[in-house]
C-alpha positions, 0 to 999 in steps of 0.5 A: 089730588086733581093736580096730581093726576094732571101731573102724572099724565105728563100733561105738558106733552099730552098735546103731542100724542093727542094730535096723532090720531087727528093727523091720521084722519087729516092725512086721508085724501078725502077729508071733506067728510071730516067734522070738528066733532070727529076730530075732537073725539080723536083728540080725546082718544089720543089724550087717553092713550097718552095718559095710559102710557105715561102713568103705566111707565111711572108705575113701572119705573118708580124705583129708578125714578126715586134715584134722581133727586130732581124727579121727587116732584113726580106724584108717585115718587112723592107719594101723593098718588099710590101705585094702585090709584095710578094703575086704576087711572091708567086702565080707566083711560084705556077703557075710555078710549075704547068706549069713545071709539064706538063713535066711529062705528059704521059697519061691524067689519070696519069697527073690528079693524079699528078696535084691533088697531087701537088695541095694537097701539096699547099693546105696543105701549105696554110692552115698552113700559114693561121692558124699556129699562130692561132691554135696549131698543125697546123705544121701537115699541113706543114708536110703534104705538104712535104708528098704530094710533095714527093709523087708527085715525086714518082708518076712521075715514077709510082704508089708509092711503100711502100718505097716511102710512108715511104720516104714521112713519113720521110720527113713529120716528118723532117718538123714537127720537124723543125716547131713544135720544131726548129721553136718554139724555134727560135721564142718563144720570139715574138710568145708569145708577138704576142699571137700566139697559138702554141703547144710550147706555149700551153705546156708552153714554154716561154722566161722571162727576157731573160731566156728560159724555155722549159717544159719537155712535149715540149722536150719529144714531140721533142724526140718522133718525132725524134725517130719515124723518125729514126725508119722509116729510118731503117724500109726498111732494116727490113721489105722491100727487101732493102739490107743494107751495114755495112757502111750504118748502122754505118753511119746512127747510127752515124747521129742519135746519133749526131742529138739527141746530138745536140737536147739536146744542143738546149734544154739546152740553158738557156739564149735566144740567137737567133744566137746560136739557129740558128746555132744549128738548122742548124746543126740538120737539116743537120744531119737529111736530110742526113739520107734518101739519105744514106738509099736510096743509097741501090737502087743506090750508087749515091743517096747518093750524094743527101745528099750533096745538102742541106748543100752545098745549106745552106752554099752557100746561107748564104755566098752569102746573109749574109756573114756567114755559119751557121747563116742566118739572115732571119731565 
């Protein structure tokens, strides 16, 4: 049963969401007041928020997920967890995050603001889970949830700086790409069968007789999102007082080029192969999420270590639950 609950949280990419409020806190100019305990609590709050969003998403999408033979390993689909148990678990995760937020109480007015920001993140995630398959463009809501989660982390330190807002936008665009592009390609087979109304389907993405067709408009949308994200990564070096070392610029450029290369490889798949799609998505996400900590390492070199958390978490959870590295079975 414990393993089932780990699987339903999508443990493989929990590290990505969990570091969101951590990056928000680290993006503040005055990071000297941060403690490892505070960062740990922010990581747990991010983990709870991640679990809530994905568990609720599985509860709402269970009928669509049952249309795919490859998603039978998901706990709700195979019946190892009931809908009632899943909903209870999701609510408990949300309550847990609000209880942990009390750790950052300093004065009533600031704490109320923190609660409203965290509540906004949950509201956006809930709207996405409810409407993601019904209306196109709902991916903007899950992107908004990450935006507010990062702002929550920043606000625990003080009034968010322009850099914190940029980091929040970067995080939002990363998740927008993950859902609107990566997720759409991965689920295009059963989304179409389940009459899902997503941007990908509206633009004409489809699978017919095992052959995947991705229209130019869909591919261009993905490239534009990623281009915007990369521009935001370099913006603080140009417009803010953020010093950049040559190695940072070179490393960020390499990661940007690699990300576009693997996006192209994902777009180039002709025969629908979920296993290959999962592997490529894993690589793309690792490259994407490494860029923000590397950019923020201008504030403190140790921030760069945060870039290791998502890939190590991804590999570790996959080995633990699925005996593989790049291909989580519940993705």
